[in-house]
VOBAFI-375559 format. One line per 3 residues: their letters; for each residue x, z, y of C-alpha. Coordinates in steps of 0.25 Angstrom, whole numbers, plus 5000, padded with zeros to 4 digits. Example, Ala and Ser with C-alpha at 12.3 -4.5 7.8 and 13.67 -1.06 7.14 Angstrom:
<rs>
as	5049 5031 4982 ~ 5055 5029 4996;
</rs>
This chain:
<rs>
msn	4871 5039 5158 ~ 4869 5024 5156 ~ 4859 5027 5144;
vcg	4851 5036 5153 ~ 4851 5027 5166 ~ 4851 5014 5160;
lsi	4863 5009 5167 ~ 4876 5003 5163 ~ 4886 5014 5167;
ddv	4901 5015 5162 ~ 4907 5029 5162 ~ 4922 5027 5164;
dan	4932 5038 5163 ~ 4923 5050 5160 ~ 4913 5048 5171;
rli	4922 5047 5182 ~ 4919 5032 5185 ~ 4905 5027 5184;
ivd	4901 5012 5185 ~ 4887 5009 5187 ~ 4880 4995 5186;
dtl	4870 4989 5196 ~ 4860 4987 5185 ~ 4851 4999 5188;
sqa	4837 4993 5187 ~ 4834 5000 5173 ~ 4834 5015 5178;
agg	4839 5014 5193 ~ 4828 5022 5198 ~ 4829 5033 5188;
lvn	4844 5035 5191 ~ 4843 5041 5205 ~ 4838 5055 5201;
dev	4845 5055 5188 ~ 4857 5065 5185 ~ 4866 5063 5173;
egn	4872 5076 5168 ~ 4881 5078 5181 ~ 4887 5064 5181;
efl	4883 5058 5194 ~ 4879 5043 5193 ~ 4879 5033 5204;
lvg	4869 5022 5206 ~ 4870 5010 5215 ~ 4856 5003 5215;
eee	4853 4989 5219 ~ 4840 4988 5211 ~ 4826 4990 5218;
nln	4825 5004 5213 ~ 4837 5008 5221 ~ 4840 5006 5236;
egt	4852 4997 5238 ~ 4865 5003 5238 ~ 4860 5017 5235;
akw	4868 5027 5226 ~ 4866 5040 5219 ~ 4877 5050 5217;
gvy	4880 5065 5215 ~ 4890 5074 5209 ~ 4899 5069 5198;
nne	4904 5078 5188 ~ 4911 5073 5175 ~ 4915 5081 5163;
egc	4929 5084 5169 ~ 4924 5092 5181 ~ 4926 5082 5192;
sgs	4917 5083 5204 ~ 4915 5076 5217 ~ 4906 5066 5224;
lqt	4904 5051 5221 ~ 4907 5039 5229 ~ 4898 5028 5233;
ptk	4902 5016 5224 ~ 4906 5002 5229 ~ 4900 4990 5222;
dng	4910 4983 5212 ~ 4905 4970 5206 ~ 4892 4976 5202;
rsn	4897 4989 5198 ~ 4900 5002 5205 ~ 4912 5011 5203;
vaq	4910 5026 5206 ~ 4921 5037 5206 ~ 4923 5050 5212;
kpv	4932 5052 5224 ~ 4942 5063 5223 ~ 4941 5075 5233;
ekq	4950 5086 5236 ~ 4947 5099 5228 ~ 4940 5091 5217;
qfd	4944 5098 5204 ~ 4947 5092 5190 ~ 4948 5099 5176;
sea	4961 5092 5173 ~ 4972 5083 5179 ~ 4968 5071 5170;
aay	4954 5073 5175 ~ 4959 5072 5189 ~ 4967 5059 5186;
dfy	4955 5053 5179 ~ 4946 5056 5191 ~ 4956 5050 5201;
nvy	4959 5038 5192 ~ 4944 5035 5192 ~ 4943 5036 5207;
gls	4955 5026 5208 ~ 4948 5016 5199 ~ 4935 5017 5207;
tgf	4943 5016 5220 ~ 4954 5005 5216 ~ 4967 5012 5214;
gvr	4976 5017 5202 ~ 4980 5031 5200 ~ 4993 5037 5196;
kcr	4998 5051 5193 ~ 5009 5055 5203 ~ 5015 5069 5204;
tsk	5013 5082 5198 ~ 5017 5097 5201 ~ 5018 5108 5191;
skk	5017 5123 5192 ~ 5030 5131 5193 ~ 5024 5142 5185;
tgk	5016 5135 5174 ~ 5023 5121 5174 ~ 5009 5114 5174;
vif	5005 5103 5183 ~ 4997 5108 5195 ~ 4997 5096 5204;
rrf	4995 5081 5201 ~ 4994 5069 5210 ~ 4987 5056 5207;
vcd	4990 5044 5216 ~ 4986 5030 5218 ~ 4995 5020 5209;
keg	5000 5014 5222 ~ 5006 5027 5227 ~ 5021 5028 5231;
ery	5032 5018 5232 ~ 5041 5011 5222 ~ 5055 5017 5221;
pkd	5064 5006 5228 ~ 5076 5009 5219 ~ 5077 5004 5204;
krl	5089 5007 5195 ~ 5086 4995 5187 ~ 5089 4986 5199;
egr	5103 4991 5201 ~ 5112 4979 5198 ~ 5100 4971 5193;
ege	5092 4968 5206 ~ 5089 4953 5201 ~ 5086 4957 5187;
vkr	5076 4968 5188 ~ 5062 4964 5193 ~ 5054 4976 5198;
rrt	5039 4976 5196 ~ 5029 4976 5207 ~ 5026 4990 5213;
vre	5012 4996 5213 ~ 5016 5008 5223 ~ 5011 5006 5238;
gck	5012 5020 5243 ~ 4998 5024 5242 ~ 4994 5038 5246;
akm	4981 5040 5238 ~ 4982 5052 5228 ~ 4975 5064 5222;
dik	4982 5077 5220 ~ 4976 5088 5211 ~ 4981 5102 5209;
frd	4978 5112 5198 ~ 4971 5124 5203 ~ 4963 5135 5196;
gmw	4962 5127 5183 ~ 4957 5114 5190 ~ 4964 5102 5196;
evs	4960 5100 5210 ~ 4961 5088 5220 ~ 4971 5093 5231;
tfv	4973 5080 5238 ~ 4966 5066 5238 ~ 4971 5054 5246;
edh	4961 5043 5245 ~ 4968 5032 5254 ~ 4976 5020 5248;
chd	4986 5012 5255 ~ 4983 4999 5247 ~ 4971 4991 5243;
lts	4963 4997 5232 ~ 4961 4988 5219 ~ 4948 4980 5217;
ppk	4938 4985 5207 ~ 4941 4974 5196 ~ 4956 4978 5196;
rrl	4955 4993 5197 ~ 4957 4994 5182 ~ 4970 4988 5182;
hrs	4977 5000 5189 ~ 4985 5008 5179 ~ 4977 5021 5180;
hnn	4964 5013 5177 ~ 4969 5003 5167 ~ 4969 5014 5156;
fhk	4961 5008 5145 ~ 4973 5005 5136 ~ 4976 5020 5136;
naa	4963 5023 5129 ~ 4964 5028 5115 ~ 4954 5018 5110;
ckn	4962 5007 5117 ~ 4975 5011 5111 ~ 4969 5012 5097;
lvn	4963 4998 5099 ~ 4977 4993 5103 ~ 4984 4999 5091;
vln	4973 4993 5082 ~ 4975 4979 5088 ~ 4990 4980 5087;
ksg	4989 4983 5072 ~ 4980 4971 5070 ~ 4991 4962 5076;
lgp	4987 4960 5090 ~ 4998 4959 5101 ~ 4997 4967 5114;
sgi	4991 4955 5121 ~ 4980 4953 5110 ~ 4977 4968 5110;
art	4975 4968 5125 ~ 4966 4956 5124 ~ 4958 4961 5113;
ini	4955 4975 5120 ~ 4952 4968 5133 ~ 4942 4959 5126;
srd	4935 4970 5119 ~ 4933 4978 5132 ~ 4926 4965 5138;
gsg	4934 4966 5151 ~ 4929 4980 5155 ~ 4939 4990 5161;
sav	4954 4988 5162 ~ 4961 4978 5152 ~ 4971 4982 5142;
ttn	4984 4974 5145 ~ 4995 4969 5136 ~ 5005 4978 5142;
qvv	4996 4990 5139 ~ 4995 4987 5125 ~ 5010 4985 5123;
thl	5013 4998 5130 ~ 5003 5005 5120 ~ 5009 4999 5108;
rse	5023 5002 5113 ~ 5020 5016 5115 ~ 5013 5017 5101;
ran	5026 5012 5095 ~ 5035 5021 5103 ~ 5026 5033 5098;
nmg	5030 5029 5083 ~ 5044 5026 5086 ~ 5053 5034 5076;
rea	5041 5036 5067 ~ 5038 5022 5062 ~ 5044 5024 5048;
vev	5037 5038 5046 ~ 5024 5032 5051 ~ 5026 5020 5041;
alr	5029 5030 5029 ~ 5016 5038 5033 ~ 5008 5026 5033;
fqq	5013 5022 5019 ~ 5010 5036 5014 ~ 4996 5035 5019;
krs	4995 5021 5012 ~ 5000 5028 4999 ~ 4989 5039 5000;
edp	4979 5028 5002 ~ 4985 5018 4991 ~ 4993 5026 4980;
nfh	4999 5013 4976 ~ 5005 5010 4990 ~ 5020 5009 4989;
fcm	5031 5011 4999 ~ 5045 5015 5000 ~ 5055 5017 5012;
eld	5070 5016 5012 ~ 5077 5026 5022 ~ 5092 5027 5026;
isg	5100 5040 5026 ~ 5095 5043 5040 ~ 5080 5042 5036;
nlr	5078 5028 5043 ~ 5068 5019 5037 ~ 5076 5007 5031;
smf	5066 4999 5023 ~ 5052 5001 5017 ~ 5043 4994 5007;
wad	5028 4996 5005 ~ 5017 4990 4996 ~ 5002 4994 4994;
sra	4995 4994 4981 ~ 4988 4981 4983 ~ 5001 4974 4985;
rda	5007 4980 4972 ~ 4994 4976 4965 ~ 4995 4962 4970;
ylr	5010 4961 4966 ~ 5006 4964 4951 ~ 4997 4951 4952;
fsd	5006 4942 4960 ~ 5020 4947 4957 ~ 5025 4933 4952;
viv	5031 4929 4965 ~ 5034 4936 4979 ~ 5041 4932 4992;
fdv	5050 4941 4999 ~ 5055 4939 5013 ~ 5062 4948 5023;
tyk	5063 4938 5036 ~ 5053 4946 5044 ~ 5057 4958 5053;
tnr	5047 4960 5064 ~ 5047 4975 5066 ~ 5054 4985 5076;
ykm	5065 4988 5066 ~ 5067 4973 5062 ~ 5065 4977 5047;
pfa	5063 4965 5038 ~ 5049 4964 5033 ~ 5050 4961 5018;
pft	5036 4958 5012 ~ 5034 4955 4997 ~ 5024 4943 4997;
gvn	5017 4937 4985 ~ 5006 4927 4982 ~ 4992 4931 4978;
hhr	4982 4923 4970 ~ 4977 4915 4982 ~ 4992 4911 4985;
qst	4991 4921 4997 ~ 5003 4929 5001 ~ 5002 4944 4997;
lfg	5011 4956 5000 ~ 5017 4964 4989 ~ 5024 4974 4998;
cal	5032 4974 5011 ~ 5045 4980 5016 ~ 5053 4982 5029;
lad	5068 4982 5026 ~ 5080 4988 5033 ~ 5088 4976 5031;
ete	5090 4964 5021 ~ 5101 4968 5012 ~ 5102 4968 4997;
eif	5100 4983 4997 ~ 5087 4983 5005 ~ 5081 4972 4997;
twl	5085 4979 4984 ~ 5078 4992 4988 ~ 5066 4984 4992;
fke	5065 4976 4980 ~ 5066 4988 4971 ~ 5056 4996 4979;
wlk	5046 4984 4978 ~ 5048 4983 4963 ~ 5046 4997 4962;
cmw	5033 4996 4970 ~ 5028 4984 4961 ~ 5031 4992 4948;
gka	5044 4985 4944 ~ 5037 4971 4943 ~ 5047 4961 4949;
psc	5041 4948 4954 ~ 5043 4935 4946 ~ 5049 4927 4959;
iit	5053 4931 4973 ~ 5055 4922 4984 ~ 5064 4926 4996;
dmd	5074 4920 5005 ~ 5089 4917 5002 ~ 5094 4931 5006;
gam	5106 4935 4997 ~ 5103 4950 4998 ~ 5088 4948 4994;
rna	5093 4939 4983 ~ 5102 4950 4977 ~ 5091 4961 4978;
ikt	5081 4952 4971 ~ 5091 4949 4960 ~ 5093 4964 4958;
vfp	5079 4969 4959 ~ 5072 4957 4953 ~ 5081 4951 4943;
ntr	5070 4944 4935 ~ 5063 4938 4948 ~ 5065 4924 4952;
hwf	5071 4923 4966 ~ 5067 4911 4974 ~ 5073 4907 4988;
csw	5063 4903 4999 ~ 5063 4888 4999 ~ 5060 4888 5014;
his	5073 4896 5017 ~ 5080 4886 5007 ~ 5075 4874 5015;
rhl	5079 4880 5029 ~ 5093 4883 5025 ~ 5094 4870 5018;
veh	5091 4862 5031 ~ 5100 4871 5039 ~ 5112 4871 5030;
ipa	5111 4856 5025 ~ 5112 4846 5036 ~ 5108 4835 5027;
mrd	5094 4841 5025 ~ 5092 4838 5040 ~ 5098 4824 5040;
sts	5087 4814 5038 ~ 5097 4803 5035 ~ 5102 4810 5022;
dfa	5096 4810 5008 ~ 5100 4825 5006 ~ 5086 4830 5009;
kdy	5080 4821 4999 ~ 5090 4824 4988 ~ 5089 4839 4990;
thw	5074 4838 4988 ~ 5076 4830 4976 ~ 5085 4841 4970;
yfr	5078 4853 4975 ~ 5064 4849 4968 ~ 5070 4847 4954;
kni	5061 4852 4944 ~ 5071 4859 4934 ~ 5085 4865 4935;
ads	5093 4854 4928 ~ 5088 4843 4937 ~ 5090 4852 4949;
ete	5105 4855 4945 ~ 5107 4840 4942 ~ 5101 4835 4956;
wqk	5110 4846 4963 ~ 5122 4839 4957 ~ 5118 4826 4963;
lve	5115 4832 4976 ~ 5129 4838 4977 ~ 5135 4825 4973;
kyp	5128 4817 4983 ~ 5129 4828 4995 ~ 5143 4835 4993;
fve	5140 4844 5005 ~ 5129 4851 4997 ~ 5138 4859 4987;
nsw	5145 4867 4998 ~ 5133 4869 5007 ~ 5122 4879 5008;
lgk	5114 4871 4998 ~ 5126 4872 4988 ~ 5126 4887 4990;
mwe	5111 4888 4987 ~ 5113 4880 4974 ~ 5119 4892 4968;
lrs	5106 4900 4971 ~ 5098 4888 4966 ~ 5090 4897 4956;
hwl	5084 4904 4968 ~ 5078 4892 4976 ~ 5078 4879 4968;
pay	5064 4875 4962 ~ 5069 4871 4949 ~ 5073 4885 4946;
frd	5059 4891 4949 ~ 5051 4881 4940 ~ 5047 4893 4931;
tft	5045 4903 4942 ~ 5031 4906 4948 ~ 5032 4906 4963;
agm	5017 4904 4967 ~ 5021 4891 4974 ~ 5030 4898 4984;
tss	5044 4894 4987 ~ 5047 4901 5000 ~ 5044 4914 5007;
srs	5034 4908 5016 ~ 5023 4918 5011 ~ 5032 4930 5016;
esm	5034 4922 5029 ~ 5019 4920 5030 ~ 5017 4935 5029;
naf	5028 4937 5040 ~ 5020 4928 5049 ~ 5008 4937 5047;
fdg	5016 4948 5053 ~ 5021 4940 5065 ~ 5008 4942 5072;
fvn	5008 4957 5070 ~ 5022 4962 5072 ~ 5034 4960 5081;
qgt	5047 4966 5084 ~ 5042 4979 5089 ~ 5033 4982 5077;
tlq	5034 4996 5071 ~ 5035 4999 5056 ~ 5021 5005 5057;
efv	5015 4992 5063 ~ 5022 4983 5053 ~ 5016 4991 5041;
eqy	5003 4990 5048 ~ 5004 4975 5050 ~ 5009 4973 5035;
dna	4996 4980 5031 ~ 4988 4970 5040 ~ 4996 4959 5033;
lhd	4991 4965 5019 ~ 4977 4965 5024 ~ 4977 4951 5029;
rrd	4983 4946 5016 ~ 4973 4954 5007 ~ 4962 4949 5015;
kes	4965 4935 5013 ~ 4967 4937 4998 ~ 4953 4944 4998;
qad	4947 4932 5005 ~ 4954 4922 4995 ~ 4949 4930 4984;
fks	4935 4930 4989 ~ 4936 4915 4991 ~ 4941 4912 4977;
kst	4930 4921 4970 ~ 4918 4917 4979 ~ 4920 4902 4980;
sal	4921 4891 4969 ~ 4931 4880 4970 ~ 4927 4865 4971;
lis	4932 4857 4959 ~ 4938 4843 4959 ~ 4934 4840 4944;
rst	4926 4845 4933 ~ 4938 4849 4925 ~ 4938 4863 4918;
les	4952 4865 4922 ~ 4949 4865 4937 ~ 4936 4873 4935;
qaa	4944 4884 4928 ~ 4955 4884 4939 ~ 4944 4885 4949;
kcy	4939 4898 4943 ~ 4952 4905 4941 ~ 4961 4901 4953;
tsi	4959 4907 4967 ~ 4955 4897 4978 ~ 4968 4893 4982;
mfk	4974 4892 4968 ~ 4963 4883 4964 ~ 4965 4874 4976;
lfk	4980 4872 4971 ~ 4975 4870 4957 ~ 4965 4860 4961;
aef	4975 4852 4968 ~ 4984 4851 4956 ~ 4972 4848 4947;
gds	4967 4837 4956 ~ 4981 4831 4956 ~ 4981 4831 4941;
sdc	4971 4820 4941 ~ 4981 4811 4948 ~ 4992 4814 4938;
wde	4997 4805 4927 ~ 5004 4810 4915 ~ 5013 4804 4905;
lld	5016 4809 4891 ~ 5031 4811 4889 ~ 5032 4818 4876;
kng	5024 4825 4865 ~ 5029 4835 4855 ~ 5018 4841 4847;
nvs	5009 4850 4856 ~ 5019 4848 4868 ~ 5017 4836 4877;
eyl	5026 4832 4889 ~ 5020 4824 4901 ~ 5024 4818 4914;
vgl	5013 4821 4924 ~ 5013 4817 4939 ~ 5004 4811 4950;
sne	5001 4796 4948 ~ 5007 4793 4962 ~ 5020 4801 4960;
ekw	5033 4796 4956 ~ 5036 4799 4941 ~ 5048 4808 4945;
kwc	5038 4818 4951 ~ 5030 4819 4938 ~ 5031 4832 4930;
kvv	5033 4834 4916 ~ 5022 4843 4909 ~ 5023 4849 4895;
yee	5010 4852 4889 ~ 5009 4860 4876 ~ 4996 4863 4868;
sea	4997 4872 4856 ~ 4988 4872 4844 ~ 4981 4884 4849;
gsv	4977 4877 4861 ~ 4985 4883 4872 ~ 4992 4874 4882;
kat	5005 4875 4889 ~ 5009 4866 4900 ~ 5022 4865 4909;
cqc	5025 4856 4920 ~ 5038 4852 4927 ~ 5032 4855 4941;
akf	5031 4870 4937 ~ 5019 4872 4946 ~ 5012 4882 4936;
ete	5025 4889 4934 ~ 5028 4891 4949 ~ 5014 4891 4956;
gyl	5005 4895 4945 ~ 4995 4884 4943 ~ 4995 4871 4935;
ckh	5000 4858 4941 ~ 4994 4845 4941 ~ 5003 4840 4930;
ilr	4999 4850 4920 ~ 4984 4849 4924 ~ 4985 4834 4922;
imr	4989 4836 4907 ~ 4979 4847 4905 ~ 4968 4838 4910;
ekr	4974 4827 4900 ~ 4973 4837 4889 ~ 4959 4840 4893;
lls	4961 4855 4894 ~ 4948 4863 4897 ~ 4955 4875 4904;
ipe	4968 4879 4910 ~ 4976 4888 4900 ~ 4976 4902 4905;
ryi	4991 4903 4907 ~ 4990 4892 4918 ~ 4981 4900 4927;
lnr	4989 4911 4933 ~ 4981 4924 4935 ~ 4988 4926 4949;
wtv	4981 4913 4954 ~ 4967 4917 4949 ~ 4955 4924 4957;
mar	4957 4936 4948 ~ 4972 4938 4950 ~ 4969 4951 4958;
yhq	4962 4957 4945 ~ 4973 4953 4935 ~ 4982 4964 4930;
srg	4996 4960 4926 ~ 5005 4968 4918 ~ 5017 4959 4918;
gva	5030 4965 4922 ~ 5027 4979 4919 ~ 5040 4987 4916;
ade	5034 4997 4907 ~ 5040 5004 4895 ~ 5032 4999 4883;
gnn	5038 5009 4874 ~ 5033 5021 4881 ~ 5018 5021 4881;
kav	5018 5033 4891 ~ 5026 5026 4902 ~ 5016 5020 4912;
tpl	5022 5011 4923 ~ 5016 5011 4937 ~ 5012 4997 4935;
erw	5004 5000 4923 ~ 4997 5011 4931 ~ 4995 5001 4942;
lll	4989 4991 4933 ~ 4980 5001 4926 ~ 4975 5006 4940;
akc	4972 4992 4944 ~ 4964 4989 4931 ~ 4956 5001 4933;
hra	4952 4997 4947 ~ 4949 4983 4942 ~ 4940 4989 4931;
ldv	4932 4998 4940 ~ 4930 4986 4949 ~ 4924 4978 4938;
iqn	4916 4988 4931 ~ 4911 4995 4943 ~ 4896 4991 4940;
nkr	4897 4994 4925 ~ 4893 5009 4923 ~ 4896 5008 4908;
lmk	4911 5003 4910 ~ 4913 5012 4921 ~ 4909 5024 4912;
kvd	4918 5019 4901 ~ 4930 5018 4911 ~ 4926 5032 4916;
etl	4926 5038 4902 ~ 4940 5031 4899 ~ 4946 5037 4911;
dac	4941 5051 4907 ~ 4947 5049 4893 ~ 4960 5045 4899;
lae	4960 5057 4909 ~ 4957 5067 4898 ~ 4968 5061 4889;
sel	4978 5062 4901 ~ 4974 5077 4904 ~ 4978 5080 4889;
ekr	4991 5073 4890 ~ 4994 5080 4903 ~ 4992 5094 4897;
dse	5001 5091 4885 ~ 5012 5086 4894 ~ 5011 5098 4903;
iva	5013 5107 4891 ~ 5025 5100 4887 ~ 5030 5100 4901;
nsc	5029 5115 4902 ~ 5038 5117 4890 ~ 5049 5108 4896;
sqv	5058 5110 4909 ~ 5051 5107 4922 ~ 5057 5096 4931;
qsn	5055 5098 4946 ~ 5050 5085 4954 ~ 5056 5081 4967;
yvt	5045 5072 4971 ~ 5039 5076 4984 ~ 5024 5072 4985;
nta	5022 5076 4999 ~ 5032 5075 5011 ~ 5030 5083 5023;
eic	5038 5074 5032 ~ 5043 5059 5032 ~ 5056 5058 5038;
ird	5058 5043 5040 ~ 5065 5037 5052 ~ 5062 5023 5058;
pll	5071 5012 5053 ~ 5083 5007 5061 ~ 5083 4993 5067;
vkt	5089 4984 5057 ~ 5097 4971 5058 ~ 5093 4961 5047;
kgr	5096 4947 5044 ~ 5082 4942 5041 ~ 5076 4938 5055;
pkk	5079 4937 5070 ~ 5072 4946 5080 ~ 5060 4936 5081;
atr	5050 4936 5070 ~ 5053 4922 5066 ~ 5061 4914 5055;
fks	5075 4911 5057 ~ 5077 4896 5062 ~ 5088 4888 5057;
svv	5096 4879 5066 ~ 5088 4867 5061 ~ 5075 4873 5064;
ksk	5080 4877 5078 ~ 5085 4863 5081 ~ 5071 4857 5078;
skt	5063 4868 5086 ~ 5071 4870 5099 ~ 5062 4877 5108;
kqr	5063 4874 5123 ~ 5067 4887 5131 ~ 5059 4892 5142;
kcg	5064 4887 5156 ~ 5065 4896 5168 ~ 5057 4892 5180;
ncg	5068 4897 5190 ~ 5081 4893 5185 ~ 5077 4882 5175;
qrg	5085 4888 5164 ~ 5080 4890 5150 ~ 5079 4903 5142;
hyi	5072 4911 5152 ~ 5061 4910 5162 ~ 5059 4913 5177;
rtc	5055 4928 5176 ~ 5068 4931 5168 ~ 5077 4921 5177;
kqp	5089 4928 5183 ~ 5092 4917 5193 ~ 5087 4918 5207;
kmt	5074 4910 5210 ~ 5076 4895 5212 ~ 5069 4885 5220;
aae	5061 4874 5214 ~ 5072 4863 5217 ~ 5083 4872 5211;
vee	5074 4874 5198 ~ 5072 4859 5197 ~ 5087 4857 5198;
tee	5090 4867 5187 ~ 5079 4861 5178 ~ 5086 4848 5179;
gve	5099 4854 5176 ~ 5094 4861 5164 ~ 5087 4848 5158;
eeg	5101 4841 5160 ~ 5108 4852 5152 ~ 5097 4851 5141;
dde	5099 4836 5140 ~ 5114 4838 5138 ~ 5112 4849 5127;
eee	5103 4839 5120 ~ 5113 4828 5120 ~ 5124 4838 5115;
deg	5115 4842 5104 ~ 5112 4828 5100 ~ 5127 4826 5100;
ede	5130 4838 5091 ~ 5119 4833 5081 ~ 5126 4819 5080;
edq	5139 4826 5077 ~ 5132 4834 5066 ~ 5126 4822 5060;
m	5140 4815 5060;
</rs>
């Protein structure tokens, strides 16, 4: 209609409410005699072509068969709202059509509509009578069972009912719904036009399918209910009724309630769909004897591929449990070639026992083709330590240094005493560079501080091979000493999940975390390949590193290379081709200098080791070795000292290290070998995609392999037919998945809130002030939840003064206790 007439006309609720603008100058004169396919339009003219205040109307018939006369409109802020007025004997095709018609009438008039009573036929049992009333109809029932014995605790909400008699009754006759009674009068003031959309019956945009879908999408993206409501309202530009936070919460709660009891099944179906899209997607679930889900683990093909390249060190942490069932979240986190966190898989566990950890590690090892990591960093959990020892016997196990420091401060009071030298002596012992010096300094520490031997630190001395740096000088850790990378991954989830998060939502947010991590890796790849580093010298060593290393790794190398210019060196010993130097910064004390052993063979190969062990632990050369290489005038860094895992081409490097294949049986092909060959094929196709000659050569080679495979298959079938047949019990397709949702578990990892445990020391240093009630003056609650009767201003002031005096007394008591502890 607006295209024909040139007007701005909004059609709301299927032609039942017509809103016409005043700007009629374009085609005002031509509209007076127009008819638009049986739908009557109404025109209020204020231009020169129309007489002031005139209007045109006629019969209004919409697609649902409603009929009646139109009402002369009233002006509303430059717009005119027109709707039909119900009349007796008016007919409708359905009950819903009658309700919509009366609801539109209520919107244009200024009241809300509510469905009231019904009557059913005694013969057929179908509804034959329906009453629609004003939302202020009736009176609130005076009695409430909740108030019995709790008159001062239960607060009843404000009432809407005012006994309004306005209504519309409809009866079912001869296949149509007919208006039998219509009462127009209201006993209350009608709502003004700007607020009419706030009535419950008119504020129904949130029930729209498009709005519900948008709420679900925004919820998956990590927005909270208030953020979702703001986003939708802003996108609508303030038109129509606004979506409230409570409406969003109600919808999300209903969505979760609909999936209650089916969460585990939906997750399993989602994993099966992922496997159909990605054949190398791996997942497994552990069930109890009743079919309840206990634990599950999953990893996609890219995570498995990344592990082959960066399997030297992983971080495993289970201190995060933000989901409905309080299942600990256990991600396997590693470090890629940009020193970014990358995920090697993830699990949700039933508990934190040795049995569960053993199951998880075995499944993860199976997923990663039996290739165990070189080093794993965890907390000090005993069950986890035993499981790692069982499943990964050759893996170095490092305790998180952050947990060590936290427990040290908590259990050793001398670490908190600023007047004691214990902290200085402890640091001197902790950073010893070899095992022998560490054990010697320990004996000195015990002799000077006898309390150490029987303390928490004395017990940890028995596990020193898991946390002292001297025992990890030969272990690559990518510069990590704590589980902070896993904690940073947990921090990512804090904005997306909460205590009510379902299993489906958690899996979706994990996918979001994967996409976020991989997008950052792609950006870092692009930056390293498309930009050139700025050099600080003309040395060929630096230019070689700039071409090989990623952006962040060259930044670290350049810092060491720059410091090498400020280093001094002293020759300690020379034995043939082996030289020993003492190297350090010129402004450092000599006890901080490091010994460098430099060996140059007759063939020209170079081998260098440093006491600081930076290359062994972090994978790039330290300033001490670089100083000697520059003194020896080397033109290039030996290949052994540029780890492929830190280079730009790390993603394209294929490694066969750690493959557990039977070399004596040439026909035995391991899953890892198949995976590596498949990756190599993909890499080859990417490289030669524009070379027709090589593509044809690869095609011919594959055809020859397939032909040879067909011959071997025929020969094997002939032999198999002459032998006994063995029936397979492997089921390829299941008609039904019978998995129950997990039970609520009680674990030892974290409290209800998704935050770290706080030690007594941290709590004492960060005492937060409790909220104070404005009524009684007490702390711990506020005025809305206060159970005391309302107090006067003078009584409140007296109570506050009393509370302050009690607080002063408590502070004096705390100071007295601290003095006693120090004594």
